[in-house]
C-alpha positions as a LaTeX table, in Angstrom:
\begin{tabular}{lrrr}
\hline
Residue & $x$ (\AA) & $y$ (\AA) & $z$ (\AA) \\
\hline
Unk1 & 200.13 & 252.27 & $-5.80$ \\
Unk2 & 199.44 & 248.72 & $-6.87$ \\
Unk3 & 197.89 & 245.98 & $-5.90$ \\
Unk4 & 200.36 & 244.23 & $-4.78$ \\
Unk5 & 201.58 & 247.78 & $-2.57$ \\
Unk6 & 198.28 & 248.33 & $-1.18$ \\
Unk7 & 198.04 & 244.53 & $-0.13$ \\
Unk8 & 201.57 & 244.40 & 1.89 \\
Unk9 & 200.62 & 248.26 & 3.25 \\
Unk10 & 197.43 & 246.45 & 5.05 \\
Unk11 & 199.15 & 243.61 & 6.24 \\
Unk12 & 199.14 & 241.09 & 3.32 \\
Unk13 & 201.34 & 238.57 & 2.15 \\
Unk14 & 200.54 & 237.89 & $-2.16$ \\
Unk15 & 203.23 & 236.29 & $-3.90$ \\
Unk16 & 202.86 & 235.74 & $-7.65$ \\
Unk17 & 204.75 & 232.29 & $-9.39$ \\
Unk18 & 206.41 & 234.19 & $-11.79$ \\
Unk19 & 207.25 & 237.27 & $-13.10$ \\
Unk20 & 206.52 & 238.86 & $-16.66$ \\
Unk21 & 209.32 & 240.35 & $-18.51$ \\
Unk22 & 208.53 & 243.90 & $-19.66$ \\
Unk23 & 209.87 & 243.28 & $-22.74$ \\
Unk24 & 209.17 & 246.91 & $-24.46$ \\
Unk25 & 207.31 & 250.01 & $-23.39$ \\
Unk26 & 204.13 & 249.12 & $-24.85$ \\
Unk27 & 204.05 & 245.91 & $-22.64$ \\
Unk28 & 205.42 & 247.37 & $-19.29$ \\
Unk29 & 202.30 & 250.19 & $-20.37$ \\
Unk30 & 200.20 & 247.61 & $-20.75$ \\
Unk31 & 200.96 & 245.99 & $-17.43$ \\
Unk32 & 200.98 & 249.11 & $-15.28$ \\
Unk33 & 197.55 & 249.49 & $-16.62$ \\
Unk34 & 196.05 & 246.18 & $-16.05$ \\
Unk35 & 197.60 & 246.63 & $-12.63$ \\
Unk36 & 195.80 & 250.05 & $-11.67$ \\
Unk37 & 192.34 & 248.29 & $-13.05$ \\
Unk38 & 192.56 & 245.24 & $-10.45$ \\
Unk39 & 194.01 & 247.62 & $-7.83$ \\
Unk40 & 190.46 & 249.92 & $-8.54$ \\
Unk41 & 187.79 & 246.56 & $-8.57$ \\
Unk42 & 189.26 & 244.96 & $-5.14$ \\
Unk43 & 188.22 & 246.18 & $-1.15$ \\
Unk44 & 189.72 & 244.86 & 1.72 \\
Unk45 & 186.94 & 242.64 & 3.85 \\
Unk46 & 186.57 & 240.57 & 6.97 \\
Unk47 & 186.22 & 237.03 & 6.93 \\
Unk48 & 186.25 & 236.26 & 10.46 \\
Unk49 & 189.32 & 238.05 & 11.58 \\
Unk50 & 191.35 & 237.56 & 8.67 \\
Unk51 & 191.33 & 240.30 & 6.59 \\
Unk52 & 191.42 & 239.42 & 2.77 \\
Unk53 & 190.45 & 240.92 & $-0.79$ \\
Unk54 & 187.36 & 240.62 & $-2.55$ \\
Unk55 & 186.40 & 241.23 & $-6.12$ \\
Unk56 & 184.20 & 244.43 & $-6.62$ \\
Unk57 & 181.54 & 243.68 & $-9.80$ \\
Unk58 & 181.20 & 247.04 & $-11.94$ \\
Unk59 & 177.16 & 247.26 & $-11.19$ \\
Unk60 & 178.08 & 246.58 & $-7.20$ \\
Unk61 & 176.67 & 249.52 & $-4.77$ \\
Unk62 & 177.19 & 247.56 & $-1.61$ \\
Unk63 & 180.44 & 245.59 & 0.00 \\
Unk64 & 180.06 & 243.74 & 3.07 \\
Unk65 & 183.35 & 244.85 & 4.97 \\
Unk66 & 182.19 & 242.14 & 7.91 \\
Unk67 & 179.01 & 240.34 & 6.99 \\
Unk68 & 178.53 & 238.34 & 9.88 \\
Unk69 & 176.27 & 239.46 & 12.43 \\
Unk70 & 172.15 & 240.13 & 13.46 \\
Unk71 & 172.88 & 243.12 & 15.25 \\
Unk72 & 171.52 & 246.75 & 13.03 \\
Unk73 & 174.17 & 247.20 & 10.49 \\
Unk74 & 176.39 & 250.03 & 10.19 \\
Unk75 & 176.62 & 251.83 & 6.65 \\
Unk76 & 179.69 & 253.64 & 5.75 \\
Unk77 & 179.60 & 255.39 & 2.58 \\
Unk78 & 182.71 & 255.18 & 0.07 \\
Unk79 & 185.58 & 253.08 & 1.75 \\
Unk80 & 189.04 & 254.88 & 3.98 \\
Unk81 & 192.21 & 253.83 & 4.24 \\
Unk82 & 192.79 & 251.44 & 7.46 \\
Unk83 & 188.95 & 251.75 & 8.75 \\
Unk84 & 189.03 & 247.67 & 7.81 \\
Unk85 & 191.09 & 247.91 & 11.19 \\
Unk86 & 188.36 & 249.59 & 12.88 \\
Unk87 & 185.73 & 247.40 & 11.47 \\
Unk88 & 188.06 & 244.67 & 12.95 \\
Unk89 & 187.49 & 245.76 & 16.24 \\
Unk90 & 184.24 & 246.24 & 16.14 \\
Unk91 & 183.30 & 242.73 & 16.75 \\
Unk92 & 181.60 & 239.95 & 14.24 \\
Unk93 & 177.81 & 240.62 & 15.83 \\
Unk94 & 176.78 & 243.64 & 13.79 \\
Unk95 & 177.34 & 243.23 & 9.95 \\
Unk96 & 179.54 & 246.53 & 8.42 \\
Unk97 & 179.13 & 247.74 & 4.90 \\
Unk98 & 180.30 & 249.77 & 2.77 \\
Unk99 & 178.20 & 252.28 & $-0.51$ \\
Unk100 & 180.02 & 252.47 & $-2.89$ \\
Unk101 & 179.33 & 254.38 & $-6.32$ \\
Unk102 & 181.62 & 254.83 & $-9.22$ \\
Unk103 & 181.56 & 259.08 & $-9.15$ \\
Unk104 & 179.83 & 261.53 & $-6.90$ \\
Unk105 & 178.26 & 264.02 & $-9.41$ \\
Unk106 & 175.95 & 265.33 & $-7.15$ \\
Unk107 & 175.36 & 264.77 & $-3.51$ \\
Unk108 & 172.12 & 264.55 & $-3.29$ \\
Unk109 & 171.81 & 262.08 & $-6.56$ \\
Unk110 & 174.48 & 259.82 & $-4.94$ \\
Unk111 & 172.38 & 259.97 & $-1.90$ \\
Unk112 & 169.21 & 259.33 & $-2.73$ \\
Unk113 & 170.97 & 256.08 & $-4.95$ \\
Unk114 & 171.77 & 254.78 & $-1.39$ \\
Unk115 & 169.00 & 255.45 & 0.20 \\
Unk116 & 167.33 & 252.68 & $-2.11$ \\
Unk117 & 169.92 & 250.37 & $-1.47$ \\
Unk118 & 169.78 & 250.89 & 2.28 \\
Unk119 & 166.03 & 250.14 & 2.17 \\
Unk120 & 166.96 & 246.96 & 0.58 \\
Unk121 & 169.22 & 245.73 & 2.75 \\
Unk122 & 167.64 & 247.01 & 5.86 \\
Unk123 & 163.20 & 248.12 & 5.59 \\
Unk124 & 163.05 & 249.46 & 9.19 \\
Unk125 & 165.44 & 251.67 & 11.78 \\
Unk126 & 167.10 & 252.78 & 13.38 \\
Unk127 & 169.92 & 253.63 & 10.76 \\
Unk128 & 173.35 & 253.97 & 11.29 \\
Unk129 & 175.37 & 255.24 & 8.66 \\
Unk130 & 178.45 & 257.64 & 8.04 \\
Unk131 & 181.23 & 258.83 & 5.95 \\
Unk132 & 184.34 & 261.06 & 5.65 \\
Unk133 & 185.38 & 263.93 & 3.23 \\
Unk134 & 182.76 & 264.14 & 0.42 \\
Unk135 & 181.33 & 260.81 & 1.78 \\
Unk136 & 180.58 & 262.53 & 4.86 \\
Unk137 & 178.42 & 265.33 & 2.64 \\
Unk138 & 176.81 & 262.56 & 1.41 \\
Unk139 & 176.39 & 260.36 & 4.66 \\
Unk140 & 174.54 & 263.95 & 5.87 \\
Unk141 & 172.83 & 263.80 & 3.24 \\
Unk142 & 170.86 & 260.25 & 3.51 \\
Unk143 & 170.22 & 260.73 & 7.05 \\
Unk144 & 168.16 & 264.03 & 5.90 \\
Unk145 & 166.54 & 261.64 & 3.06 \\
Unk146 & 165.61 & 258.73 & 5.46 \\
Unk147 & 163.99 & 261.49 & 7.88 \\
Unk148 & 162.03 & 262.74 & 5.09 \\
Unk149 & 161.18 & 259.68 & 4.38 \\
Unk150 & 159.97 & 258.97 & 8.05 \\
Unk151 & 162.33 & 256.50 & 9.19 \\
Unk152 & 164.44 & 256.94 & 11.86 \\
Unk153 & 167.72 & 257.54 & 11.99 \\
Unk154 & 169.70 & 256.50 & 15.05 \\
Unk155 & 173.26 & 257.50 & 14.12 \\
Unk156 & 175.55 & 259.86 & 11.79 \\
Unk157 & 179.27 & 260.20 & 12.15 \\
Unk158 & 181.13 & 262.34 & 10.26 \\
Unk159 & 184.59 & 261.59 & 10.28 \\
Unk160 & 186.63 & 264.85 & 10.49 \\
Unk161 & 184.53 & 266.84 & 7.34 \\
Unk162 & 183.53 & 269.86 & 8.28 \\
Unk163 & 180.72 & 271.95 & 7.28 \\
Unk164 & 182.35 & 273.44 & 4.19 \\
Unk165 & 179.86 & 276.39 & 4.22 \\
Unk166 & 180.87 & 277.67 & 7.48 \\
Unk167 & 184.44 & 278.09 & 7.00 \\
Unk168 & 186.32 & 280.98 & 5.44 \\
Unk169 & 187.00 & 281.89 & 1.74 \\
Unk170 & 188.04 & 278.60 & $-0.55$ \\
Unk171 & 190.05 & 276.63 & 2.13 \\
Unk172 & 188.10 & 273.99 & 2.65 \\
Unk173 & 187.81 & 273.02 & $-1.06$ \\
Unk174 & 191.52 & 273.59 & $-1.24$ \\
Unk175 & 191.55 & 271.29 & 1.75 \\
Unk176 & 189.40 & 268.16 & 0.19 \\
Unk177 & 191.46 & 268.51 & $-3.07$ \\
Unk178 & 194.73 & 267.38 & $-1.20$ \\
Unk179 & 192.64 & 264.94 & 0.95 \\
Unk180 & 190.96 & 263.32 & $-2.52$ \\
Unk181 & 194.73 & 263.24 & $-4.22$ \\
Unk182 & 195.95 & 261.76 & $-1.30$ \\
Unk183 & 193.14 & 259.23 & $-1.62$ \\
Unk184 & 193.97 & 258.34 & $-5.27$ \\
Unk185 & 197.54 & 258.04 & $-4.21$ \\
Unk186 & 196.55 & 255.35 & $-1.66$ \\
Unk187 & 194.23 & 253.72 & $-3.89$ \\
Unk188 & 196.53 & 253.70 & $-6.70$ \\
Unk189 & 194.18 & 254.99 & $-9.21$ \\
Unk190 & 194.57 & 257.99 & $-12.08$ \\
Unk191 & 193.61 & 261.39 & $-10.71$ \\
Unk192 & 190.73 & 263.03 & $-12.96$ \\
Unk193 & 191.28 & 266.21 & $-14.71$ \\
Unk194 & 188.25 & 267.53 & $-13.07$ \\
Unk195 & 187.72 & 266.78 & $-9.87$ \\
Unk196 & 184.19 & 266.09 & $-9.99$ \\
Unk197 & 183.52 & 265.31 & $-6.10$ \\
Unk198 & 184.83 & 268.42 & $-5.00$ \\
Unk199 & 182.80 & 270.36 & $-7.70$ \\
Unk200 & 179.67 & 268.26 & $-6.19$ \\
Unk201 & 180.87 & 269.61 & $-2.27$ \\
Unk202 & 181.05 & 273.00 & $-3.61$ \\
Unk203 & 177.01 & 273.05 & $-4.79$ \\
Unk204 & 176.07 & 271.29 & $-1.33$ \\
Unk205 & 174.65 & 273.20 & 1.49 \\
Unk206 & 173.47 & 270.82 & 4.16 \\
Unk207 & 170.16 & 271.73 & 5.29 \\
Unk208 & 169.19 & 271.77 & 9.52 \\
Unk209 & 169.48 & 268.10 & 10.69 \\
Unk210 & 166.89 & 266.87 & 13.55 \\
Unk211 & 169.16 & 263.93 & 14.60 \\
Unk212 & 172.04 & 263.24 & 16.40 \\
Unk213 & 175.71 & 263.72 & 15.16 \\
Unk214 & 179.07 & 261.83 & 16.33 \\
Unk215 & 181.76 & 264.19 & 14.96 \\
Unk216 & 185.09 & 262.34 & 14.87 \\
Unk217 & 187.97 & 265.32 & 14.06 \\
Unk218 & 191.29 & 265.96 & 14.65 \\
Unk219 & 192.85 & 268.30 & 16.60 \\
Unk220 & 196.52 & 268.83 & 15.05 \\
Unk221 & 197.74 & 269.16 & 11.60 \\
Unk222 & 194.62 & 271.90 & 11.14 \\
Unk223 & 196.18 & 274.69 & 8.57 \\
Unk224 & 194.85 & 278.01 & 9.56 \\
Unk225 & 191.75 & 277.45 & 8.08 \\
Unk226 & 190.41 & 275.00 & 9.84 \\
Unk227 & 191.56 & 276.01 & 13.26 \\
Unk228 & 189.70 & 279.36 & 12.53 \\
Unk229 & 186.15 & 277.13 & 12.46 \\
Unk230 & 184.74 & 276.61 & 15.29 \\
Unk231 & 185.12 & 273.35 & 17.51 \\
Unk232 & 182.35 & 272.11 & 16.11 \\
Unk233 & 183.42 & 272.10 & 12.61 \\
Unk234 & 180.69 & 274.73 & 11.99 \\
Unk235 & 178.11 & 271.73 & 12.31 \\
Unk236 & 176.64 & 273.29 & 15.70 \\
Unk237 & 174.36 & 275.70 & 14.41 \\
Unk238 & 172.91 & 272.98 & 11.82 \\
Unk239 & 172.66 & 269.68 & 13.65 \\
Unk240 & 169.24 & 270.27 & 15.79 \\
Unk241 & 169.47 & 266.94 & 18.05 \\
Unk242 & 173.08 & 267.27 & 19.72 \\
Unk243 & 176.75 & 266.73 & 18.80 \\
Unk244 & 179.39 & 264.76 & 20.60 \\
Unk245 & 182.68 & 265.57 & 19.38 \\
Unk246 & 185.63 & 262.38 & 19.32 \\
Unk247 & 188.88 & 263.89 & 19.20 \\
Unk248 & 191.68 & 261.63 & 17.86 \\
Unk249 & 195.42 & 261.97 & 17.53 \\
Unk250 & 195.69 & 261.58 & 13.92 \\
Unk251 & 197.91 & 264.63 & 12.35 \\
Unk252 & 197.06 & 263.75 & 8.65 \\
Unk253 & 192.94 & 263.63 & 7.35 \\
Unk254 & 193.94 & 260.39 & 5.65 \\
Unk255 & 195.19 & 258.58 & 8.75 \\
Unk256 & 192.18 & 258.95 & 11.10 \\
Unk257 & 191.97 & 255.45 & 11.36 \\
Unk258 & 196.01 & 254.70 & 10.86 \\
Unk259 & 196.80 & 254.61 & 14.87 \\
Unk260 & 196.26 & 251.95 & 16.92 \\
Unk261 & 195.53 & 253.97 & 19.77 \\
Unk262 & 192.75 & 256.35 & 17.58 \\
Unk263 & 191.24 & 252.98 & 15.64 \\
Unk264 & 190.43 & 251.50 & 19.54 \\
Unk265 & 189.18 & 255.07 & 20.59 \\
Unk266 & 187.09 & 255.37 & 17.47 \\
Unk267 & 185.50 & 251.21 & 17.87 \\
Unk268 & 185.13 & 251.84 & 21.73 \\
Unk269 & 183.01 & 255.27 & 20.89 \\
Unk270 & 181.00 & 253.58 & 17.79 \\
Unk271 & 180.11 & 250.47 & 19.85 \\
Unk272 & 178.69 & 252.98 & 22.70 \\
Unk273 & 176.80 & 254.73 & 20.25 \\
Unk274 & 175.46 & 251.00 & 18.52 \\
Unk275 & 174.38 & 249.57 & 22.09 \\
Unk276 & 172.42 & 253.48 & 22.80 \\
Unk277 & 170.85 & 253.47 & 19.55 \\
Unk278 & 169.86 & 249.55 & 19.82 \\
Unk279 & 168.73 & 250.19 & 23.76 \\
Unk280 & 166.48 & 253.15 & 23.00 \\
Unk281 & 164.91 & 251.24 & 19.77 \\
Unk282 & 164.29 & 247.94 & 21.81 \\
Unk283 & 162.44 & 250.56 & 24.83 \\
Unk284 & 160.43 & 252.26 & 22.08 \\
Unk285 & 158.86 & 248.74 & 21.04 \\
Unk286 & 158.24 & 247.70 & 25.06 \\
Unk287 & 156.44 & 251.10 & 25.48 \\
Unk288 & 154.61 & 250.66 & 22.69 \\
Unk289 & 154.35 & 247.28 & 21.31 \\
Unk290 & 152.31 & 246.23 & 18.23 \\
Unk291 & 148.56 & 245.46 & 18.35 \\
\hline
\end{tabular}
């Protein structure tokens, strides 16, 4: 999908004042390649309540999907189709920041790099973060690393991401590969010969997590392997601090933020968790004021 098609799908109106004549196969290939490169270097963000396209520099590690607000930020690993519409429903009093990386060769290494970015942006907790697909595993590892450094993680959200090693056989990795291909098609990027991110997911084994987890998951459109896994997607025995499930009606993983009903439910659930995390944090500060 080109930048123009992607923008149109997201509700933008873009126009060009003149057409570029494709006089040769060479020129058509150059134009196609340029469009893919442009699409890959833009991100949809909010300015106020208006969606717009922002140019992402080559070395950027953080994109402000919603920059305004003084409340505790929410960090999202990567980006997902239609997630910006959930951000729009969260209001303008809280920054929502997307952590980006060129490729996920190693869940642990990418998570460590993101931890550095998070601490530069927000030196003290509580931290709130989430991710979907392989990005969900990265978010899980980020939470582990932050806790190991002595920081408080108030909220970890996994968007429709199972514990890979609790699913039978190779089913989850085949599903992740299909999801990855769908995301690539939506974003207009070439599909690599070897899916590096799926290889990273295979190697990663989630360690027990002492914090709380919010799992946003589908209950429709699951193949037999996904239906075989526990209702908590295999996280119940790993997450020790409590787990809450938010069920959405989407039938496709890449469309969990597409429905207006699902968006409203997810946004409302996130706002409730955000408020609870901040209320608990303020309560601890009042109970133990600095000396």
